[in-house]
N, C-alpha and C positions, 0 to 999 in steps of 0.2 A: 196469455203471459208465460214466458217459458220462467220452469222454475228454473232455481240458483241453488246455488251451496252455499255452504257459511265462509268457505275462502273466497268467496265474489265480493264478502264484505268485509274482508280483515283488514283491518285499521290501526296503527302501529303508531303511538306518540312517544317518542323517548327527550325527556329534558331535564336539566340539572336544576335542582330545589337551592334557592338563592336567599341570598338572607332577609330580603323585602317581604318573603313568601312564607315565613317560620313566625310561630310563636314564642316568648318567651324560655322555652325549655330547648329551640333553635330546632323544631320542627316543621316537618312543613303542616302549614293549618289544612284543617280538615275542608273547607269552603275552598279551598284553592284546588285539590285535588279533586272534589265534587265539580268542579269547571272543568279539569282536564279532561276526567271523566265522560261530561256531558258532551265534550267536544267531538271524541274520540269515538261516541256510541252513534251522535250527529251525523258524522263521516259514515261511519257503518251503515247505519240506514239509510242514508241516500246512495251509497254505494251499491245497496239492496234492490230499491224503490224506483233508483233517479228522478226522482221529482222531489220536492221541499216535504220535510218533514220538522214537525214540531214534540219538543219533549211532552210525553201526555202524562207519564210518572216516573218517580223514583222510586222503585220498590222493593230494594235493599242494597244495603251499605253494610258492609263488616269492616272497622279498621282495625285490622288484627295487630300492625304491627306500626310502628310510629317511622315516619321517614325522614331522616336527618337531615341538617342542615350541609349541602355539597353533594349529597345522594343524585346519582343519575337514577332516574324513575322512569319506567315505560308502564304506558297505559295499553293493553291488548284490548280491542273490542271486536265482537263478530255476533251479526245476525244468529240468536239461538232459535226462534221459532218467526213465521211471519202468519198471520190469520187473517182474517180480510182487508182490512188497510193498516193495521198495527201489526208493528214488531217489535220482540224481545230481544233487545240486546246484550249480551253476556259481557261482563266487563274485569279484567285480571289486571294489577299493578303488581311491578316487580320492582324491587330497587337490587342494584347491581352493587356486591361490594365492592368499596374503591380500588382496593389492592391487589383482592385473588381477580375481580371479573364474574365471579360468581353471581347468579341473579335465585332471588329467593321472593317468594309468592309472599307480599306484603298486604293485600287487599282486596276486595272484590267487589263489584256491583251488577244489579240489573236494572237497566231503563227502561222503559216501555216508549216507542217513539210511531206517530202517528204521519202516513203519507197525504198530504193534501192539493189540491189544488192552488191557482193561485190566486182564489177568493176562501180561501181555506177549509175548502167543503174537502173531507175524508175521503179518498182515491184508494182502488183495489192494488193491491201488492202481490209481487210474483209469490209462487208458493216457495218454501225453502226445502232442501234437501238435504238432509243430513248427511255425514259421510262418517266419520270418526268414532271410536265407541263415544269419547266424551261429549263431541255434538248430540249423539242420540238422546243421551242421557240426560244432555241439557235440552232439547226439544222435546221429551216427555214431561219432563218439569213442571216444564214452559205451559204447557195445557193447566197440570193441574195448580199453578199457580193463578192463571188464569180465570180460573173457576171458582178457584176460592177467594181471588179479588171481585166477582161478578157476586158471588153470595153476601158477602160483606157488605158490599154494594144495596145488596137488595134487587138485584136487578139480575138474577138466577134464583128457581129454588131450589134448596137445599138437594133433593133427591133427584136433580135430575142434573145434579153434577157428578156423572157417573165415573170419570177418573179420579178425582179426590174420592170419592166412597171406596174407589176401589182398594185406597191404601189401609181401611179400616174392616175391611171384609177376610 
C-alpha cells in the first residue's frame, strides 16, 4: 500500500448555524456539532483508506467556545495517524466572525475510525506520512493516546506502553 499524507485526507465542511440547531441560549447544540464532526472525520478516514469506515470511538471532545446562532462554522478533519486498520482523525472547529470574517478556533475533537470490508471485517489501511510540524506532533501523540487506551482497556500491559512511559521518565 502506498503511504499517504495527512493533506490527502483533509476534509473541510462549512455551514451556517440555524435556529432549529440551537439550544435555549441560541448556541449550537453539542450533539449537532458532534454529528458534523463525525461526518467530516468519516470523509477524512474514507479518503485515506478508500474503504468503508466506521466510527470506533470518540476519544476526546473539547467544547471550548459556544457557537452562536447565525455563525459560519467550519469543521476541518485530517488523519493524524494510521495504524493497522484504524485511523485517528483530528478535528478542528472554527467559527467566523460575522462582520470581520476573522476565524477563531472554537472546539476540537479526536475520533478513531476503522476501515472495513463489505462484511464488516477490519482491513489494512495505508501508512500516514506527517509533513508539517503540527502533523508530526499529532502523529507522535496519537501513538501515546492509543497506548493509553489499550492499557485502560486491559489490552496492553503498562510496562509495554513504551511511548507512554517515556513521558514519565
